[in-house]
Each structure stands twice: as structure tokens, then as C-alpha cells.
C-alpha positions in Angstrom: -88.2 87.1 10.2 -87.0 86.1 7.4 -84.5 83.8 7.2 -82.2 83.3 4.1 -82.3 79.8 3.4 -79.2 80.3 -0.1 -75.9 79.4 0.5 -74.0 82.0 1.9 -72.2 84.2 0.6 -68.0 84.4 0.4 -68.1 87.7 2.1 -70.7 86.5 5.0 -68.8 83.3 5.7 -65.9 85.7 6.0 -67.8 87.8 8.1 -69.4 84.4 10.4 -65.5 83.4 10.6 -64.1 86.7 11.6 -66.5 87.2 14.6 -65.9 83.7 15.2 -62.2 83.6 16.1 -62.6 87.5 17.7 -65.0 85.8 20.0 -62.5 82.8 20.6 -59.4 85.2 21.3 -61.9 86.8 23.4 -63.1 84.0 25.1 -59.5 82.6 26.2 -58.2 86.0 27.1 -60.6 85.3 30.0 -60.8 81.9 31.4 -57.0 80.8 29.1 -59.3 77.7 27.4 -60.5 76.6 24.5 -64.3 76.8 24.7 -66.2 75.2 22.2 -69.5 76.0 23.0 -68.4 79.3 23.0 -67.9 79.2 19.5 -71.1 77.1 18.9 -73.2 80.0 20.9 -70.9 82.9 19.1 -72.3 81.2 15.5 -75.5 80.8 16.0 -75.7 84.4 17.3 -74.2 85.8 14.9 -76.3 83.9 12.2 -79.4 84.7 14.0 -78.3 88.6 14.2 -78.1 89.0 10.7 -81.1 86.4 9.3 -78.9 83.7 7.8 -79.4 79.9 7.5 -76.5 77.6 7.4 -75.7 73.9 8.0 -74.9 72.3 11.0 -71.8 70.8 9.0 -70.6 74.3 7.2 -70.9 75.9 11.2 -68.8 73.0 12.2 -66.2 73.2 9.9 -66.0 77.1 9.5 -65.6 76.9 13.9 -63.1 74.2 13.6 -61.1 76.8 11.7 -62.3 79.6 13.6 -60.2 77.5 16.2 -57.5 77.0 14.0 -56.7 80.5 13.1 -57.2 82.1 17.3 -55.1 79.6 18.1 -52.1 80.4 15.7 -53.3 84.1 16.1 -52.3 83.2 19.6 -49.2 81.7 19.2 -47.6 84.7 17.0 -48.8 87.4 19.0 -48.3 85.7 22.5 -51.6 86.6 24.1 -54.1 89.1 24.0 -54.4 91.8 26.4 -57.8 92.1 27.8 -57.9 95.9 27.6 -57.8 94.7 23.2 -60.7 92.6 24.4 -62.5 95.6 24.6 -61.9 96.8 21.4 -62.9 93.7 19.2 -66.5 94.4 19.2 -69.4 97.7 19.7 -71.2 98.2 22.3 -73.6 96.7 20.0 -71.5 93.3 20.3 -70.9 93.9 16.1 -67.3 92.9 14.8 -65.6 97.0 15.3 -63.9 96.5 11.9 -61.7 100.1 13.5 -59.2 97.7 15.5 -56.5 97.3 13.1 -56.5 93.7 15.1 -59.6 93.0 13.9 -58.3 93.9 10.3 -55.4 91.5 10.9 -58.1 89.1 11.9 -59.8 89.4 9.0 -57.2 89.3 6.5 -56.5 86.2 8.2 -59.5 84.6 7.6 -60.0 85.5 4.0 -57.4 84.0 3.3 -58.0 80.8 4.9 -61.2 80.5 3.2 -58.9 81.1 -0.4 -57.2 78.0 0.9 -59.6 75.8 1.5 -60.4 76.5 -1.5 -64.1 78.1 0.0 -63.5 82.0 -1.8 -62.7 81.3 -5.9 -61.6 84.9 -7.4 -62.7 87.1 -5.4 -61.4 89.8 -4.5 -59.8 91.6 -2.0 
């Protein structure tokens, strides 16, 4: 298995961040707590599945950003019902981009990365 050692592209960071937010929201829906270890494991799984290497500091920063976006989403939406969690992911545990909620999370993640300077000059 070949793993890319290049710095991940902006869209790759957005995909990972979106996956981490969805994963954190799903975990919170079932446990009613924010589990940092779940975000860390989700990042490892996503990076391995996509054969991408990312430095520990960038993973930590994206994980913290994912938790912040998740909390903001939960505050704005008043919760995520268990029935909606099932629509976050496909049977292969990849993000379900057909879900309007995942598309909303994608936009939030993209904007958060733009605001942090991670995405410069990319198109919506």
C-alpha cells in the first residue's frame, strides 16, 4: 500500500474535516458526550482508507476544529436524532454526500478552513 507523503490538498482537508464532524456528531448522538479518542481514531481510519499521511499537529488541529464545528452544529440544531445518524454514512462507512445534512456540514467545514486560512482561492 502506497501512502502519499505530500501535504494534503485543501479538498482533502475538507473531506477529512467533514468526516470527523459527522463522526463526532454520530458518537455524541449515542453517548451524549464528546469523545476525543473517537475523533482521533476516526482520523486514523479515514487517513488509512484514503492512503494519506498527515502530520500529528495537523491531525490535532483538524480534530479540535471538528469538535468545535460539531458543538456549534448541535447548538444550532438542538440535537441530531438517531435516525439521521444512519444517513450520515454509506454501508462502507464513507460519507453520504446525498444527505442534505452532510452537505450542510461540508459547507461549514469548507468555510471554517477558509476562515482559518487553510483554503486559499478555491472554488465552492
